[in-house]
OpenMM code with the backbone's topology and positions (N, CA, C; nanometers):
from openmm import Vec3, app, unit

residues = "MET PRO LYS GLN ILE THR ILE LYS GLN ALA ALA GLU ILE MET GLY LYS CYS GLN GLN PHE VAL ARG VAL GLY LEU GLN ARG GLY LEU LEU PRO PHE GLY THR ALA VAL LYS VAL HIS THR ARG TRP ASN TYR TYR ILE SER PRO LYS MET PHE TYR GLU TYR VAL GLY ASP ALA LYS GLY GLY GLU SER SER".split()
positions = [
    Vec3(-1.2695, 0.1396, -0.8164),
    Vec3(-1.1495, 0.1381, -0.7345),
    Vec3(-1.1890, 0.1144, -0.5892),
    Vec3(-1.1193, 0.0244, -0.5199),
    Vec3(-1.1542, -0.0014, -0.3801),
    Vec3(-1.1309, 0.1226, -0.2927),
    Vec3(-1.2043, 0.1286, -0.1814),
    Vec3(-1.1902, 0.2423, -0.0913),
    Vec3(-1.0677, 0.2286, -0.0041),
    Vec3(-1.0207, 0.1060, 0.0174),
    Vec3(-0.9001, 0.0878, 0.0962),
    Vec3(-0.8260, -0.0361, 0.0490),
    Vec3(-0.6980, -0.0368, 0.0725),
    Vec3(-0.6123, -0.1495, 0.0350),
    Vec3(-0.5372, -0.1896, 0.1600),
    Vec3(-0.5376, -0.3189, 0.1884),
    Vec3(-0.4652, -0.3670, 0.3067),
    Vec3(-0.3178, -0.3924, 0.2719),
    Vec3(-0.2378, -0.4041, 0.3755),
    Vec3(-0.0968, -0.4384, 0.3546),
    Vec3(-0.0880, -0.5716, 0.2797),
    Vec3(-0.1699, -0.6668, 0.3184),
    Vec3(-0.1682, -0.7989, 0.2540),
    Vec3(-0.2016, -0.7877, 0.1055),
    Vec3(-0.3044, -0.7131, 0.0722),
    Vec3(-0.3427, -0.6973, -0.0690),
    Vec3(-0.2314, -0.6290, -0.1472),
    Vec3(-0.1748, -0.5235, -0.0909),
    Vec3(-0.0669, -0.4510, -0.1596),
    Vec3(0.0532, -0.5441, -0.1852),
    Vec3(0.0887, -0.6221, -0.0836),
    Vec3(0.2022, -0.7134, -0.0978),
    Vec3(0.1761, -0.8165, -0.2066),
    Vec3(0.0551, -0.8728, -0.2102),
    Vec3(0.0219, -0.9724, -0.3111),
    Vec3(0.0268, -0.9130, -0.4517),
    Vec3(-0.0259, -0.7928, -0.4698),
    Vec3(-0.0264, -0.7288, -0.6009),
    Vec3(0.1167, -0.6991, -0.6463),
    Vec3(0.1998, -0.6555, -0.5507),
    Vec3(0.3383, -0.6195, -0.5835),
    Vec3(0.4298, -0.7424, -0.5958),
    Vec3(0.3853, -0.8563, -0.5487),
    Vec3(0.4701, -0.9753, -0.5486),
    Vec3(0.5792, -0.9680, -0.4445),
    Vec3(0.5507, -0.9021, -0.3342),
    Vec3(0.6475, -0.8850, -0.2247),
    Vec3(0.5837, -0.9379, -0.0977),
    Vec3(0.6636, -0.9490, 0.0082),
    Vec3(0.6089, -0.9908, 0.1364),
    Vec3(0.5480, -0.8699, 0.2074),
    Vec3(0.4639, -0.8982, 0.3053),
    Vec3(0.3970, -0.7916, 0.3796),
    Vec3(0.4961, -0.7032, 0.4528),
    Vec3(0.6050, -0.7617, 0.5039),
    Vec3(0.7053, -0.6826, 0.5755),
    Vec3(0.7718, -0.5806, 0.4843),
    Vec3(0.7902, -0.6146, 0.3569),
    Vec3(0.8477, -0.5220, 0.2604),
    Vec3(0.7612, -0.3964, 0.2522),
    Vec3(0.6307, -0.4147, 0.2427),
    Vec3(0.5381, -0.3023, 0.2327),
    Vec3(0.5369, -0.2226, 0.3628),
    Vec3(0.5309, -0.2902, 0.4763),
    Vec3(0.5292, -0.2203, 0.6065),
    Vec3(0.6549, -0.1342, 0.6260),
    Vec3(0.7697, -0.1924, 0.6040),
    Vec3(0.8946, -0.1178, 0.6256),
    Vec3(0.9097, -0.0069, 0.5230),
    Vec3(0.8713, -0.0328, 0.3994),
    Vec3(0.8763, 0.0713, 0.2960),
    Vec3(0.7918, 0.1913, 0.3314),
    Vec3(0.6732, 0.1672, 0.3873),
    Vec3(0.5860, 0.2772, 0.4294),
    Vec3(0.6422, 0.3457, 0.5533),
    Vec3(0.6940, 0.2703, 0.6476),
    Vec3(0.7503, 0.3280, 0.7686),
    Vec3(0.8683, 0.4203, 0.7378),
    Vec3(0.9493, 0.3831, 0.6405),
    Vec3(1.0678, 0.4615, 0.6045),
    Vec3(1.0406, 0.5691, 0.5002),
    Vec3(0.9183, 0.5757, 0.4519),
    Vec3(0.8841, 0.6758, 0.3507),
    Vec3(0.9404, 0.6441, 0.2136),
    Vec3(0.9690, 0.5179, 0.1877),
    Vec3(1.0289, 0.4785, 0.0604),
    Vec3(0.9238, 0.4412, -0.0461),
    Vec3(0.8024, 0.4099, -0.0022),
    Vec3(0.6960, 0.3765, -0.0955),
    Vec3(0.6000, 0.4950, -0.1014),
    Vec3(0.5821, 0.5549, -0.2193),
    Vec3(0.5114, 0.6812, -0.2315),
    Vec3(0.3584, 0.6729, -0.2394),
    Vec3(0.3007, 0.5665, -0.1878),
    Vec3(0.1560, 0.5509, -0.2012),
    Vec3(0.0817, 0.5441, -0.0690),
    Vec3(0.1480, 0.5704, 0.0402),
    Vec3(0.0808, 0.5646, 0.1685),
    Vec3(0.1655, 0.6181, 0.2825),
    Vec3(0.1138, 0.5981, 0.4029),
    Vec3(0.1832, 0.6465, 0.5212),
    Vec3(0.1793, 0.5397, 0.6303),
    Vec3(0.2722, 0.5516, 0.7213),
    Vec3(0.2761, 0.4675, 0.8408),
    Vec3(0.2953, 0.5603, 0.9600),
    Vec3(0.2120, 0.5403, 1.0620),
    Vec3(0.2186, 0.6249, 1.1810),
    Vec3(0.2262, 0.5335, 1.3020),
    Vec3(0.3244, 0.5597, 1.3883),
    Vec3(0.3382, 0.4817, 1.5106),
    Vec3(0.2587, 0.5469, 1.6212),
    Vec3(0.1669, 0.4718, 1.6783),
    Vec3(0.0848, 0.5203, 1.7888),
    Vec3(0.1172, 0.4293, 1.9075),
    Vec3(0.1815, 0.4857, 2.0072),
    Vec3(0.2310, 0.4098, 2.1222),
    Vec3(0.3301, 0.3056, 2.0720),
    Vec3(0.2926, 0.1787, 2.0763),
    Vec3(0.3870, 0.0747, 2.0315),
    Vec3(0.3423, 0.0061, 1.9023),
    Vec3(0.2305, 0.0515, 1.8449),
    Vec3(0.1769, -0.0114, 1.7216),
    Vec3(0.1855, 0.0826, 1.6031),
    Vec3(0.2051, 0.0218, 1.4876),
    Vec3(0.2054, 0.0989, 1.3617),
    Vec3(0.0671, 0.0914, 1.2968),
    Vec3(0.0230, 0.2034, 1.2439),
    Vec3(-0.1001, 0.2110, 1.1653),
    Vec3(-0.0632, 0.2521, 1.0243),
    Vec3(-0.1276, 0.1910, 0.9263),
    Vec3(-0.0925, 0.2130, 0.7858),
    Vec3(-0.2133, 0.2640, 0.7080),
    Vec3(-0.1851, 0.3492, 0.6110),
    Vec3(-0.2864, 0.3913, 0.5144),
    Vec3(-0.2244, 0.3829, 0.3773),
    Vec3(-0.2935, 0.3176, 0.2849),
    Vec3(-0.2509, 0.3095, 0.1466),
    Vec3(-0.3568, 0.3751, 0.0612),
    Vec3(-0.3175, 0.4775, -0.0136),
    Vec3(-0.4094, 0.5453, -0.1055),
    Vec3(-0.4308, 0.4567, -0.2282),
    Vec3(-0.5539, 0.4110, -0.2520),
    Vec3(-0.5761, 0.3263, -0.3678),
    Vec3(-0.5322, 0.3917, -0.4993),
    Vec3(-0.5658, 0.5176, -0.5177),
    Vec3(-0.5284, 0.5871, -0.6419),
    Vec3(-0.3772, 0.5905, -0.6614),
    Vec3(-0.3072, 0.6297, -0.5568),
    Vec3(-0.1607, 0.6380, -0.5649),
    Vec3(-0.0976, 0.4992, -0.5800),
    Vec3(-0.1549, 0.4001, -0.5118),
    Vec3(-0.1003, 0.2646, -0.5204),
    Vec3(-0.1122, 0.2096, -0.6611),
    Vec3(-0.2316, 0.2202, -0.7190),
    Vec3(-0.2488, 0.1651, -0.8542),
    Vec3(-0.1706, 0.2421, -0.9597),
    Vec3(-0.1503, 0.3703, -0.9407),
    Vec3(-0.0616, 0.4468, -1.0301),
    Vec3(0.0813, 0.3928, -1.0172),
    Vec3(0.1239, 0.3664, -0.8951),
    Vec3(0.2603, 0.3174, -0.8693),
    Vec3(0.2855, 0.1824, -0.9352),
    Vec3(0.1872, 0.0928, -0.9266),
    Vec3(0.2064, -0.0405, -0.9845),
    Vec3(0.1698, -0.0470, -1.1326),
    Vec3(0.1237, 0.0660, -1.1875),
    Vec3(0.0962, 0.0724, -1.3293),
    Vec3(-0.0387, 0.0162, -1.3713),
    Vec3(-0.1376, 0.0247, -1.2823),
    Vec3(-0.2727, -0.0232, -1.3115),
    Vec3(-0.3668, 0.0959, -1.3016),
    Vec3(-0.3856, 0.1691, -1.4098),
    Vec3(-0.4654, 0.2917, -1.4088),
    Vec3(-0.6115, 0.2664, -1.3748),
    Vec3(-0.6601, 0.1425, -1.3974),
    Vec3(-0.8017, 0.1124, -1.3700),
    Vec3(-0.8252, 0.0723, -1.2241),
    Vec3(-0.7218, 0.0689, -1.1458),
    Vec3(-0.7392, 0.0377, -1.0044),
    Vec3(-0.7823, -0.1028, -0.9735),
    Vec3(-0.7291, -0.1981, -1.0430),
    Vec3(-0.7603, -0.3379, -1.0150),
    Vec3(-0.8915, -0.3861, -1.0700),
    Vec3(-0.9643, -0.3016, -1.1426),
    Vec3(-1.0915, -0.3438, -1.1993),
    Vec3(-1.0701, -0.4063, -1.3361),
    Vec3(-1.1430, -0.5083, -1.3638),
    Vec3(-1.1337, -0.5729, -1.4971),
    Vec3(-1.2153, -0.4955, -1.5974),
    Vec3(-1.1764, -0.5027, -1.7231),
    Vec3(-1.2503, -0.4325, -1.8295),
    Vec3(-1.3803, -0.5028, -1.8607),
] * unit.nanometer
topology = app.Topology()
chain = topology.addChain("A")
for resn in residues:
    res = topology.addResidue(resn, chain)
    for name in ("N", "CA", "C"):
        topology.addAtom(name, app.Element.getBySymbol(name[0]), res)
């Protein structure tokens, strides 16, 4: 399982645009990460374990 997942990677795996993931995290609607505003910029963290559970990939993106 990867140590970190970027917004871009999450969006590609989910089949959504990056803005969907950003806004979902900012509003607390996506249960696999957090968004924190520092001054005027947003910082994001996506938990790989929680993300892959959410998308239904228990192996965390690893091939068998």
